[in-house]
N, C-alpha and C positions, 0 to 999 in steps of 0.2 A: 387508489395510489397516492393521495395525502389527505390526513385528518388531523383537524387540529381543534383540541379539547380545552376549554377555558384558558384562552391564551389572554394575559394582562401584560400590558407595557406601559410604563410612565414615564414622563419628562418632566423633571422637577414638580411641581403640584399639580400637573394635568396628567391625568390618566386617559390615555389614547385608545387604548384596547381595554375592555373591561369585561372579560370572560368572554371571547369570540369561540364560537363552536363551528366548524365549517368540514366539509367534506368534499373531495373532489375526486370521481371515480375514473378509472381507467379508460382512456379513449374518450374522456368527456371535456367538453368545452364550458369552462365555467367562467362568468363575467362578474366582476366585483365592482359596484357601483357606489356613489355618495358622494356627499359634497367636498369640496376642497377642504383639506384639513381634518378629514373624519379618521383618518389613519390607514387608508387604503395603501399607499406606500411603505409604511411602517410594517402592515401584516406582510407585504413581500419581502421585507428587508428580515423580517424574522423568520419566515421560511427559508430563507437563503442563508441565514446565520450572521447577518450584518448587523442585526441588533440582537440582543439576549433579553428575551420576556423574564419578568419577575416570577410569573407564575403560569401553569399550563403545560400542555405537551403538543408536540409535533410528531406526528407519525408518519413513516414512508412505508407503503407496502405493508402496512400493520405493524411495523416495527419502530421503537423511538428513534428519532433523529439525532442519535448522539455522534461524537467525533468521528468514530471509523464509518458509521452509515453515512454521515453528511458527505465524506470523501467520495463514496460510490455514487451518492445522488448527484453531487457536483459534476463528475464525470459524465452523467448523463441527462443533462439538462441544457436547454439554450435559451436566449433571452433577446427580445428586441427591445431596446430601450427607447425611452420617450422621443430623445431627439436622435435617434439612431447611434449616436455616441461612437462613430467610426474614429481610428487612430488617423489622426490627420498626416502623420509622418509616414504610413504605409500606404500602399496601393490598393485599389479596390479589391483585387484578388487576395492579396496578403491580408486584408482585413477579414474576408471570408474565411480563409485559411489559417487564422491565427491560431486556434488550438491545434489543428491538423499538422501544423510544422513543428510541433513538438515531438512528434513521434513518428514522423515520415518524410521522406524526399520532397524537396520543393517541387520537383517536377509532378511526382503524384499529388500532392496537395494542390498545386495549381489546376490540375485535371478535374478534381472533385471540386473545386471551387467554380470553376467554368461550368460546370453541369449545375450547380445550385444557382448560379447567376441565371442561366437561361431557365431554369424552372420558375425565377420570380420575373421573367421578362426582359433581363438586360443581356445583350450580346456581347460576344468576346472582345468587342472593341472597346468595352467599358473595363475591362480586367485590369489594364495599366494606367487607368486615370488615378488621379488623387481625389480624396474626398471633396476637396474645396472645388472641384471641377463638376461636380453633380448638383443636379437640382434637388429640392427638397424630398420630391417623390422618388427618384433615384437613389438618394440616400437611405431612404427607408426601406427600398426594395433590397439594397446591397446589406444592410443592417438585418432584414429577414433572411437574405441567404446565409448570413453568417450564423444566425439562430439555428438553422437547419443543417448546417453543415456536417455535423457529426452524428446526424440521425438521432437526435435526442429523443428520450422517452416523455420527459416534460419540458414544456415550452411556457415562458412568461412573457406576457407582452404589456407593457407599461405604456400606456396612453399612445398605442400604435398609430392614431389618425391625428393627433395634435398636430396643428400647423399645415394640414393639408387642406386643399380645397376640396368641396364635396365629390368631384369626379375622382381625383385621386384616392381620397379616403375610401370610396366604394371599391376602387381597384385593390387597394391594400386589403381591405375587409375579405373580399374574393379571393384573394391569395391565400389569406390565413385559414379561411374556411376550408379550402381546397387541400392545402397542405395538411392540415388535422385531420381531414376525412380520410385522405390517402395514406398517411403514414401511422394512424391509429395512436399518434402522440396524444397526451393529456394537456390540455391547456388551461391556464389561468391567466384571464386578461384584467387588468385595472384600467378603468375607463369611466368617462362621465358622457360619452357620446353615445345615446340611446339607439341611434339609427345602426351604429356598429354592433351594439349589444344584439339587435334584432338580426343580423346577418351573420353574426360568427358564433353566438351563443347558443348551447343547449340548456343552461340553466343560468340564472341571475340572482346573485344575493347583494342585498342594500346594507351596507355598513352605515350604521347610525348610532349616535350615542356610546361608541365603543363596542356596540354589540351588533349581530347579525338581525336586523329588523324585519328582513323578508328574505326567504329563499324557495324559489320555485322555477318553472319551467319558463323559457323565454316565451313561448307560445301563450301563456297567461298572464302575462305582465301587465296588458293594458287594461285588465279587469281586477288586478291585485289591489285591494285597499291600501295596504302599507306602501304602496308606490305611487298613490295619487298626488301627493305633494311633490315628490321628485319628478313626476312626469308632468307637472304644472297643470293639473285637472283637479277638479272638486272630487272628493270622494264618493262613492255611490250611496244613494239615500239607503236608510235600513229597510230592511225588507218588510213588506206590507205599508209601506208610506205612500201616501196619496197626495200628489201635488194639490193645491188650492186652485 
C-alpha cells in the first residue's frame, strides 16, 4: 500500500531522515518506534505531504505520490492525532462528521457519526457534547471515530495512547486492533509504547540514526538484537558463548 525509498529530510544542519526504506502492505498494521527526536513524526509528515523531503520517493499502491495521486490518497485516509485534536468549537458529532459534512446533508452525516461513535463505545448522549466536556479517554475515542468516519483505506495513529492510564490505553489499543482487522485498513502507528506495539502491530520498525535499524514481526521483537537497547535489556550473547 505504501512504499518509502531512500527518504531524506534535513532541518538546518541536522539530517533527521537519512535514507529511510520502509513498506506497509495492504491490510497490515505497522508500528514505527524510536526515541524522541528520531524523526518518527517527520516521517509521517513526509508521507502526508506536510513536509517535503530532499531526496527519496514515496509510492502509494505502487505509484509515485505526486500531486494528483496525493489528492486521491488524502481522500482515503484517516488519522488519530496524539492529543485527539478535536475542534473545540464543534460538538462531538460535528467533529466526527467533519469530512462527511462537506458532501452530504447534516442529517445523514450525523447518522454516520452516531454509528462510528457507537463503534468506539460512545453512546448517542455524547454526540452533542463539546470536546471540553469529555475525559481524556472519551476524547481519544471521539478522535478515533473521526478517523474511521469515512471508511478510510489507510489510517495513521500518532502516539494513540499518550496521556492515558494503562486501563484506558489497553481499551484504545483493543479498539484500534479490532477496527483494523474488521475493515482491512492499512495502519501505520507512531509510538514509543511497547505494550501498544504488542497489542496492535503486525510488524515493528525501529527508526534510529535517520534509518530503519530493525524491521520485523511483532511476535519476534523480544528476541531481536537490534531492539535490545530500546526494550531496556542487554543484547543476547553471541552464539557459542559460555558464561563463566
